[in-house]
N, C-alpha and C positions, 0 to 999 in steps of 0.2 A: 504493500500500500504506500503510495507516494505521500509526501508531506501535504500537498495541496488537498488531497481527498481526506486526509486525517483531520486537518483543521476544519474542513467543511462539515464533516460529521460531528466534530466536537461542538461547533457553533450550533448546529441543529439540535444536539442533545441539550445544550444549555437553554436554548429558546423553548424547547419542549417542556423542560422542567419548570421554567418560569410560568408559562401559560397554564401548565397543569396545576401548579400551585394556586393560581388565581381562580381557575375554574372550580376546583374542589372547595376552596374557601367560600365562594359564593353559594355553592350547592349546600354546604354544611350549615352556614349561617342564615341561609334563606334571604340574602340581600343581594342587590345588584345596583349599579349606579342608576339605572333607569327606575328601579322600584322605589328608591328614595325620593325621586322627583314625583312619582305617582302618589306616594303617601303625603307629600307636602301639599299637593293640589286637591286631594280627595278627602283630607281630614275633616270630620264633622265638628263644627264649632257650636256649642250649645247656645241657645238664645238667652239674652239677659233676663234675669228674674224681675218681673214687674208685678205690682199689686193692682187689684181692681180699682177702677176710677170711682170716685164719689160722684154719683149722677143726681142732678137736681133737674127734674123734667116735668112739665105740665103738658102731656100729650104731644101734639105737633106744634103747639103755640110757643113753647119755650123750652130750652135745653141748655144746660151748662154742665161741665164736668171738670174734675181735677183729680190728680193723684194724691192730693193732700186731704187730711181729715181733721175733725174735732177729736182730739185725744185727751184722755183723762187718767190721772194717777188712780191707782186702786183705792176705792172707797172715798174718792173726792168728787165733788160736783162741779168744780171749777176747771174749765178746759185749759190745756197747756198753751202758754203764750211765749213768744209772739206767734201769731198765725202765719203759716206759709203764704207766700205771695200768690200762689195758685188758688188757695182757698179764699183769700181776701178778694181776689178778682171775681170768683164765682159768687160770693156773697153780694158784692156790689151789683153784679148783673141781676141776681135774684131780687134784690131790693128795688131796682129800677123797674123790673117786670111787675112786681106786686103793686107798687105805687101807681103804675099806669093802668092796672087792672083791678080795681077795688072789688069786682065781683068774684075774684079768685082769692082763696085763703090757702095758707100752707100749714100742714100738720108737721110739727117738729117732734120726732120721736127720739127720746133719750134712751140709751140702752144701759143695762146693768147686769151684773152676774150675781147669782145667788150667794156666792161666798163673800160678797162685799158687805161692809158695815155701813148702814145708812145713818150718817150723823147730820143730815140736813133736817130742815123743819117740814119737808114734804113727805107724802105717803111712801115714796120710794126714790132711790137715787136717779132713776130714769127721768122722772118728772123734774127733779132738781136740776139735772143736766140740761134738759130741754128748756127750762126757764132761763138758764145762763146763755144758751145759744139764742134764745128769743131776744135777749137784751142786745146781742150783737146786731141783730137785724133792726130792732127798734132804734138803736143809735144811728142807723142809716136812714131813718125816717119812715120805716114801714109802720102803719097804724097797728096798734095792739090787737084790734078785733080781727085782723087778717092772719094772726099768728096763734096757732093752737098747740100748746105743749102737751105731750103725752109721755108715758113711761112704758117700757117693755123689756122683758128679759132678753138678753142678747141671744141672737141666733147662733147656730153652730159655727159659722164662719167668723164670728166676732169673739176675740179673746185677748188675753194679756200677752205682752211682750216686754220683758224686763220691768214688770210691774206697772205697765201702762196699757190701758184699754184702748186699742186701736179702733178707729171708726166708731166712736161712741154716740153718733147721732145720724139719723137718716131723715129724708124729707119726702113728702108727697103733697099733692094739691087736691082741693075740693072746692065746691061752689060756696061762696060766702052766703050764709043763711041769714034770715031775718028774725031769728029767735033770740038774738042777743039781749034785747030789752027784757024779754020774758025770763031769761036765765038770771040776769042781774037783779031783777025784782025779787025772784025767788031767794037768791042769796041774801039780799038785804032783809027780807022778811024773816028768814030763818035765824040770821045772826043777830037781828035786833031782839028777837024773842029769847034766843039762847046764845049769848055772846061767847066767844072763845074765853074760857076761864081756866086759869092756872092756880092750883092750890099750893099752899106752903105750910110745912110743919112749923111749930112755934120757933121763932128766931132764926129760921133757915131761909136760904135763897138757892133753891135747886129747881131746875126745870126738867121734868120727865114727861115728855109728850106721849099721849096715847094715839092710836091710829085715828080715832075720830077727831082729835085735835089737829093732827097733821092734815086731814082732809079740810077742816075749817080754815087752816092757814092757806092751803092751796086756793080755796074759794076767795079768801080775802085778797090774795095777790091778784087773782083774776079780776076781781071787782076794781081794785086800785088801777090796774092796767087799762080798764075800759071805761072808767068814770073819772074824767080828768080832774074835777074839783073835789074828789073824795079824799078823806084822810082817816087815820085811825087814832083813837084816844086810848091810851093804856092807863087804866085807873087802878091804883093800889088800895086795898082795904085790909083792916085788921079786926080782931075781936076787941072787946072793951076791957080786956085785962091789962092793968098797968096804967102808966101815966099817959094822958091824952097827947101831950106834945111829942113824947117818944114814939107813940103809936102812929101819929101823923107823919113823922119823919121816916119811920120804918116803912109805912105804906108807900111813900114816894120812892124810897130806895128800891123797893120790890118792883114798882112800876118801871123805874129806869132800868132795872136789871132785865126785865122781860123785853123792854124796848131794845136794849142793847143786844140781847140774845137774838132777837128777830132780825135786826139790821146786820148783825155779824154773819147771818145766814143768807144775806143777799137781798133783803127787803130794803126799800128806799127810806133812808132815815129822815128825809125831808117831809115825809107823809105822816110822821108820828108826833104825838105830844104825850107827855107823861104827867099824871096827876096823882097826888096822894090824898086820900079822903079819910084816913084813919078809921075809927070805928063808927063814923057818922052814917053809913049806908049799909046796915046789916041786912042779910037775906035770910037769917035764921036766928033762933033764940040763943042769946049769949049765956043763958043760965045753964046750958048743957054743954058737955064737951063736944058732942057731935055738931051742935049749932055753932060753937066757936070755931071748929075746924072749917065749916063752910064759909064763915065770914073772913077767914084769913085767905084772901084770894087776890088775884089780879085779873081784871076783865079787859079784853081788847074789843072795842066797839067801833063800828063804822060811823063816820060823821060826814 
């Protein structure tokens, strides 16, 4: 074998070894230069995670939506602020629509969960939250009679995230009815005859509201919202035990305590007056312990 043929065969052997190594590497690892390019172009990119929009819609007449919500801390009726720009824009559009269409009213439904603690003065946290949202629209000039607050247990899709109730209010529309005057008259008649009354143990100032009293407060708020010149008088009373001057001062302090309790829960302080009547207006016999207990009271009356 001459040298030329030898070198030729040697070069062929080296080239065969190199190409063989590359071929088997690709076969064993399952990759090739072209397959990398294919994977880059065919990789599936998951869509971004988005949340459902808050929709405020009155049939085909009006529609606005935003990905922002009214959110509430657990067991709180005050929505978190500042409101997102998208929600503020939708509220502005809704207020403009309602003011231009007095024949349409909006039901504001506040949501709540069973495990929450209701520390508001309303029958449930949902109504308390709805009333807070109502104020936001009232501040934009929407008449109170077009805003109807309601409360509802949160649906399955509404829940807490890091202690915050996401999407704590929803909205729907209905025809503005003409039964407002009838409802207001019924509230006035009932509460004139049986005013909201809070009783106090001797020397104490503690408010523990019953379900019936919370319903009365909801009606009082509704009345104040819909009767512009209405007000509330909070009158304190005592039994006749002890010094007259001390009892009169105590009765006023109790009245102020109830007034401050209600206003701290969202009622308008400018609509309240507080009076102390001491033992001068008993409703029961002061000669018995049961009678004296009834006389130690604070009455909240519509004026």
